[in-house]
C-alpha positions in Angstrom: -42.0 -17.1 29.0 -38.7 -15.9 30.3 -37.1 -19.2 29.4 -38.4 -19.0 25.9 -37.0 -15.5 25.5 -33.6 -16.6 26.8 -33.6 -19.6 24.5 -34.5 -17.4 21.6 -31.7 -14.9 22.4 -29.2 -17.8 22.8 -30.2 -19.3 19.5 -29.9 -15.9 17.7 -26.4 -15.4 19.4 -25.2 -18.9 18.4 -26.5 -18.4 14.8 -24.7 -15.1 14.6 -21.5 -16.7 15.7 -21.8 -19.5 13.1 -19.5 -19.5 10.1 -20.6 -17.6 7.0 -19.4 -20.3 4.6 -16.1 -21.2 3.0 -13.3 -18.8 3.9 -10.7 -18.4 1.1 -7.2 -19.5 2.1 -5.8 -17.8 -1.0 -3.7 -14.7 -0.3 -5.0 -11.4 -1.5 -3.3 -9.5 -4.4 -2.0 -7.0 -1.8 -0.5 -9.8 0.3 1.2 -11.2 -2.7 2.7 -7.8 -3.5 4.1 -7.4 0.1 5.6 -10.9 -0.1 7.2 -10.1 -3.4 8.8 -7.0 -1.7 9.9 -9.1 1.2 11.6 -11.6 -1.1 13.3 -8.8 -3.2 14.7 -6.9 -0.3 15.0 -9.6 2.4 14.3 -7.3 5.4 12.6 -8.3 8.6 11.2 -4.9 9.4 8.4 -3.9 7.1 5.5 -1.4 6.8 3.1 -1.5 3.9 1.2 1.5 2.7 -1.8 0.7 0.4 -2.8 3.4 -2.1 -6.6 3.3 -2.3 -8.1 3.1 -5.7 -11.4 3.1 -7.4 -13.0 0.2 -9.2 -13.2 2.5 -12.2 -10.1 2.5 -14.4 -11.1 6.0 -15.7 -11.3 7.4 -12.2 -7.9 6.0 -11.4 -6.4 7.5 -14.5 -7.9 10.9 -13.7 -6.6 10.7 -10.1 -3.1 9.7 -11.3 -3.1 12.5 -13.8 -4.0 15.2 -11.3 -1.8 13.8 -8.5 1.1 16.2 -9.1 -1.2 19.3 -9.0 -3.3 18.4 -5.9 -1.7 15.6 -4.0 -3.8 13.6 -1.5 -4.0 12.4 2.0 -2.1 9.3 1.0 0.7 11.4 -0.5 0.9 13.4 2.7 1.0 10.2 4.8 3.7 8.8 2.6 5.8 11.9 2.8 5.5 11.8 6.6 6.7 8.1 6.7 9.5 8.8 4.3 10.7 11.8 6.3 11.3 9.8 9.5 14.9 9.4 10.7 14.2 5.7 11.5 11.6 3.6 9.8 11.3 0.0 8.5 11.5 -0.9 4.8 8.4 0.3 3.0 6.2 -1.5 0.5 3.9 0.9 -1.5 1.1 -1.2 -3.0 -2.3 -0.7 -4.6 -4.7 -2.3 -7.0 -4.0 0.4 -9.6 -0.3 0.4 -10.6 -0.7 3.7 -12.4 -2.3 5.4 -9.4 0.2 3.8 -6.9 3.2 4.9 -9.0 1.8 8.5 -9.4 1.2 8.6 -5.6 4.7 7.4 -4.9 6.2 9.9 -7.4 4.2 12.8 -5.9 5.5 11.9 -2.4 9.1 11.6 -3.6 8.7 15.0 -5.5 7.7 16.6 -2.2 10.8 15.4 -0.4 14.1 17.3 -0.3 17.4 15.5 0.1 17.9 15.2 3.9 21.0 13.6 5.5 19.0 12.6 8.7 16.4 10.6 6.8 16.2 6.8 7.0 17.8 5.1 4.0 15.7 1.9 4.3 14.5 0.8 0.9 11.1 1.5 -0.7 9.5 -1.2 -2.8 6.9 -0.8 -5.5 5.3 -3.9 -7.0 3.7 -3.4 -10.4 4.3 -2.9 -14.0 8.1 -2.7 -14.7 7.4 0.3 -17.0 7.0 2.6 -13.9 10.6 2.0 -12.9 11.9 4.5 -15.4 9.9 7.3 -13.9 10.3 6.3 -10.2 13.9 5.4 -9.8 15.5 8.7 -10.8 13.1 10.6 -8.4 14.0 8.3 -5.6 17.7 8.5 -6.3 17.5 12.3 -6.4 16.3 12.4 -2.7 18.8 9.6 -1.7 16.3 6.7 -1.2 16.8 3.2 -2.6 13.8 2.0 -4.6 13.2 -1.5 -5.7 10.6 -2.0 -8.5 9.4 -5.6 -8.5 7.6 -6.5 -11.7 4.1 -7.9 -11.3 1.5 -8.6 -13.9 
């Protein structure tokens, strides 16, 4: 009986370790965005901050519209990273370009110009139309911003 129990447990363990089918070798959309930033800026030190979004386009639009009034945990984290005296280049990515741009803008709006802050570049990958609203804000706090167009 003990041998049967051990055999059963072993089979369950082996079955649990077996593959779950075909694993995709295709890079995720977020990985593609980070690679686009790396190609545009050509830096070896990187950190990527992903702005979480909803599957609902309406929810993302509402969150983006209210970002300036309320902020978010992601905005606070981004402000903290951008305020560091030394940091790697930063890729700000997300599934919703609108929400990602609004989050980045809200974080940049919270920053004051500071001489001791790192001047490593920030990269946003998304619709090129967001460059017009993001670049002036980044420049006003002394941070270089690259907007890499992505469909």
